Structures are given as C-alpha cells and as structure tokens.
N, C-alpha and C positions, 0 to 999 in steps of 0.2 A: 542523346535523348532517344528513347524508344517510342514507338507508336503507342498512344494511350487511348483508352476507351472512356466514354462518357460515364460518370459516376454521380449518383444522386443520393443525398442524405434526406430521408423523410422522417420528420419528428412526429410524435404521437398526436400532436395538435393539428397536424396537416401541413405545417410549414415545411418547405423544401429548399434545399441548397444544391446547386448543380456545379460539378467540377469535373476533374479528370482523375483516372486511376493511376497510381504509381506503385501499388502493392499487388497482392494476389488478386486475380480477377474472379472473385466469387462474392456473392451477396452475404450479408451478415446482419445481426441486430444485437442490441444491448442497451445499457444506460449511458446516455450522452453526458459527459462531464467535461469541464474545461480545466486545463493545466497551465498555470502561469509561469512555469519555469523557462529560463532562457536557454538552458542546456540540459543534458542528461536524458535524452530520449531512449538510449539503450537500457538505462536503469529503470526508467518509468515503465517501459513496455514489458520488462521482465519482472517487475514487482508483482508478487501474488495478490497484493491489495487491489490491483487493476483487473482482477478476474471479472469478466462480464461487462467491462466498460469500453465505450467508444471514446477515445481521448481526443479532445480538441485542443490544439496547442495555440496559445495566444501569441507566442513569439512568432513573427511572420515567416520565418524560413526554417526548413527542416532538411536534414540530410547532408549538410555542408561538411561534416567531418566523418561521415561513414559510420561503420561500427567495428569494434575490436574483435579479435578472434575469440572463439569459445575455448578457453583453457580452464582446466579443473585441477584442483589440488585437494586430495582427500574428499572427492566428490563435490567439492564446493567451488563454484565458478569464481575466477579471479577478477572478472570485470562486470559480470551481470549480477542481478539480484535473485536469480533462480536459473533453472536449466532450460527454460522455454519462455516464449512470449505469452503473457496472460491476457493482455488487452485484446478485445474483439477486433479493433480497428484503430487507425489514427488519422486525424484530419489536420491539414495545414493550409495556410494561405498560399505558400509557394514551396516548391521542392527544388533543391539543387541537384542537378544530374551529374555535377562534377564534385567529388569530395576530396578533401585533403587533410590527412592526419597521419602522423608517423606510426600510430598503432593500428590504423584501419586495415582490415584485410578484405573488405568488400563494401559495397554501397548499402545504404538503408533499404533501398528498393529491392536489391537482390536478397537481402536477409528476410524481408517481409514475404517475398514470394516463396522462399525456401520453407518458411514457417506456416504458409497458408493464411496470411493475415492481410486483409484488404486495407487500402489507404487512399485518401483523396487529397488532391491539392487544387488550387485555383478557385477557391470560394472565399467569401468575405468572412473570415473567422472573427473579426471584430463585431460584425452584426450578429453572428451566431452566438458569441459569448454574451453580448448584451441581451439577447433573447433568453438565454439560459439564466442570466442574472435576474431578469424580470419574472420569469415563470418557474425557475428552479430546475434542477436536474430532471430530465425526462427521458422516456424511452425513445429510441430511434432505430432506423434500419438503413443500411447502405445497399443500394441496388446498382450493380455494375451492368452496363449495357450488354445485352446478349446472354445474361445469366438469369436463372430462375429467382423470382422474388421470394423473400422469406417473411414469416410472421414476426410481430414484435415479441421481444423476449425480455422479461423482467428478472434480472439476476438476483434481486433481493428476495424473491420467492423461493430460492434454492439455497441449500446449505453449502455455501461456497467455502467455508472453513474446512469442511470434510473433503471437498474437492481438491483443495490446494495443500492440505497437510500431508506429511510423510505417512507412509503406510506401516512402517515398523520402526523399532528403536534403532537409532544410529549413535555411534560414539565418535566425537571429534576432539582432538587434543589429548594430552596425557598429564595434565597438571595435578598437583597435590589436592587441590580443592575441586569439588564436583558441583556443577550447576546443571539442573534439569531445565531444558528449554522446551516448553510446550509449544509445538508447532501448529499455529493456527493459520499458517500461510507465511512462514517466516522469510524475511529477507536474508540472503546469504551474508550481508554485511554484519548482521548481528553475530553470526557464528564467527566470522573473521575477527570481529572486535573482541570477543570473549577469549578465543584461543590465543590471540597474540598477547593477551594479558596473562597467559600462563594457566588458564583454567581448562579442566576437562568438561566437555559439554556432552550431556546425554540428551539428544534430541528425540522427543517422543510424540506420537500422534495426538491429535487434538482431544480424543476421548479416552486416552490411556490413563489409568489410575497410577499416577506418578508417586502418590503418597506411600506406595509399597517400596519405593526405591530409597537407597541411602544417598542423601545429597546435603550440600551445605547452603545452597541458595536456589531460588526458583525464578526463572524468567518466563513471562507469558508474552508470546510474540505478537507482532502485527498480523493482520489478515483481512480478507475481503468480506463485504456483505453485511448482513444484519446480525448483530451480536446475539440476538435472541435465539438464533439457530444453534448456538454453541452451548446449550444447556448442560450437556455432559461435562464440559470444561468447567463451567461455573460450579457445579457440584463438587468437583475435585479440588478446585481452588478454595472452596469453603472449608474442606477438610484440612487443607494446607494452612489456613488461617489459624486453626486450632493447634497445629504443630508448632508454629511460632518462628520458623526459620525465615531469613530475609527473602522478600518477594519484590520483584520489579516487573511492571507491566509496560508494554510498548504498543501504542496505537490501539488495535483491537484489545490488547492486554489491559489497557486503561479501562475500557468498557467492561470487560469480564471481571476484573478485580472489583470494580465498583458494584457490579451486579451481585458478586459473591458476598460483598459487605452488606447488601440490602438496598442499594440505590437503583434508579431506573435510567433508561436511555431513551432518546427520541431521534427521529430523522431530521437532519438539517435540510434547509431549503435547497442548497446546491452543494453542500459539503466543502471540504478543504482538500484540493487536489493540486498541490504546488510545492515549490521548493523555497518559498519566501514568505512564510506566515510569521508575523511578529508575535512573539510570546513573552510575557513578563513573568518572572518568578515572584509570586505573591510575598509581600513583606520586604521586597527590595525594589530598587530601580533598575535591576538587570533585565535587559530585553535581548532576546535571541531570535535570529532569523532561522526558521526551521523548515524541514521537509516533512510533508504530510500527505496522506491519501486516505480519506475516510468520509463517510456520508452520515455518520451518527455522532451524537454527543451525550455526555452525562448530564442529567438533570441534578444540579448540585443541591437543589432544595430537598432532595430525597436522601442525601448522604446522612448516615447515622451520626450521632453526636461525637463519637470517638474518631471520626474522620474529618479531614478538612481539604479544601482546594489547595493545590500546590503551584499551579500555573494557570494563566488566563490568556486568551487570545485578544490582542490589542485591536484587531479589526472589528470583531463582532461581540466580544465579551464572553464568548463561550468557554467552557472548561477545557483546560489543556493538561490536566494532571491532578492527582490526588495523593494524599499520604495519611497514614495513621498517626494519631497524635503521640502515641507512646511506643508503638511497636515498629520493627524495621520493614514496613511495607510502604511502597510508593509506586506510582505509575505516571507515564507521560502519554499525551495524545500524539506526540510527534516522534519521528525517528531520530535516535541519537547519533546523527552524523557529525554536524558541527557542534553538537552538545554532548560529545561522548564522555565528557567529564562525569556525566551521570552514571556511566558504567563503573567508573572509579569509585564513586560514592557507594554504589551497590556492593562492589568488592570489599570496600572498607567495612561495610556492615557485616559481611561474611567473616 
C-alpha cells in the first residue's frame, strides 16, 4: 500500500465526500454517475460512452483483479472497449492494494496513474449513490490535497460524439458482406462481434456521409453525451432510411435512429450506467439483463405511426429499443453483449 493523499469529491449542490487518492494525483471535474456493476471496471473505464463522467461504483471493492495487458489486433483492443480511459475519474468505497488474476499485468492504481486519471476510495458510496438517486446525476469535481482546484465541467454542453469518434475511415475484416459502422464513440466489442461473424466493417467518423459508400447494412454505434449534438449523423441516417438497407442502432444509435425518424429525446434523471438493467422484449415474456451507459431516452409518444417500441426497461418503464413496422430497421438502448443474438438478427436481414 502506498502513501495516499486526502481526496475530496465536491458536488454542485455543495455536498462533499472525503476519502483518499489511489489514482493520478490531480484534480478533475465532470458529471457524477453511479455504476451498479459488480465487475468490469476495465471495460467501463475505457467505454467511450463514459467520456466526461466521474464513475461511482456501488460494488464496495475495486481493484481486486487488477487490469489486463493492452493488446491489439488490427488496431482493436482485445480486452478493452477503446484505446484509452474515457472516464474523468472513478470512486469506490474500498480499494484492494493486492490484486490477483492470471491475465493481470498491473494494478488498477498503476494503470490510472499511467493514464492520468484520479480515483478516490474510503468514502460512503452507498450514501453518495442514494444522494444521486434523490437529486439525479449532477456535476462534481475531485480535489486532491496539494493540487490546484478546478471549475465544474458539464460534458453535456460539449459534442462528445465528435470527441470520441474516429477521425478517418477504417476497414476491419474482409467478409463478403459489408457493414458501415458509424462511429459515435463505438465500443471495440461491436467491431469484434461483427468481424467474428465474417463481416467486413467500414468504420466511419460520426459526420461522414456514408450514403456515398457501397454497403449491405448500417450500424449506428453507442456514444457519449447529448444526442442532439450529433445533428450531422441524424441527417445522414435520414438519407439511409430512404435507401432502405438494413439498419441497427446501439445505445446512442437508438437515439439517433429515432431522431432521424422524427422522434424526440429527453434527459433522464440519473441515467442507466450499469451491467444489470432488466429489459423486456415487447410482445413476449423474454427479459434480458443488459449492459448500458446513457443519460438520455426516447420519448415514445413522439414516434411516427410506422415505428413502434421494441424493448422496455422493467425498472422505470423507459424505452429500450424501437423498430420499423415494415422495413428492416431496429435499434436497442443497451449494448449487445449478453444479447448478441440481435447481431445475428441484423445479419439475417442483410
């Protein structure tokens, strides 16, 4: 265990929580959200959907299995969801200074320090989570003892999609069928899932006019922040709807597909930032435990008549996916990890 500095979380309403630092010793700020996953902190931290967020983990201990090595295949990480940490910071009740896992090559603390990401342990995360549940996600800043304090930062005022998207067209895989992946901040697992199914993936920037490309299907990826910032993507999706080829939206892609169809979105009180959101496929009794990270939802009352809800959240009744009634278009609010059969449904449409 190394010597630690005093670290303080200050929320925008003035509430403070005091703990100790186990990451990079620098101050930072962002939107404070809670994550109810029991495992998966390497994936959560590197998920581009976490851009601008300070993650509060409700599971009481962090770091017990370290982090895996950063290995790449065709520029795609084998273990992580991107090539860097996107979260502004992470907060835990307790931190394990001893880690044990056969794949680990360093501790979580060492990785956070390497990446320049602050972290706090030793605070009552149950009380913090209850505070966020009562008041909703809010801005916060972490001040490490002996470092300069920073101002509050609202990530939703910035185009985070543009910040996390690729900057130029990339090709992954060499299958006979071609899928265009609109990168709004895509998880690498989406690319892994498509290429292992024998598809050629053309990954394009968020504002790229992909309708000029020759493709068999379109995927609109996950991504961070306010979907209203991605107006250029919505305009291109609207053109794709006229083309008629199969379309699948994931997370941010669910918002953008709905907006292209004519629906509206709204900000959730505290969002869905976890690995265990129960989601039911409408018209069935099938319920799935899903992974999600988003702060906005579709207002299904604004869906056009030729569209309908496809999934609903069993906790709060919010929309979890939509589909066109007659054309091969659908989207989900969750990431297709344990529900990757949806990728197979999309491929069948192609």
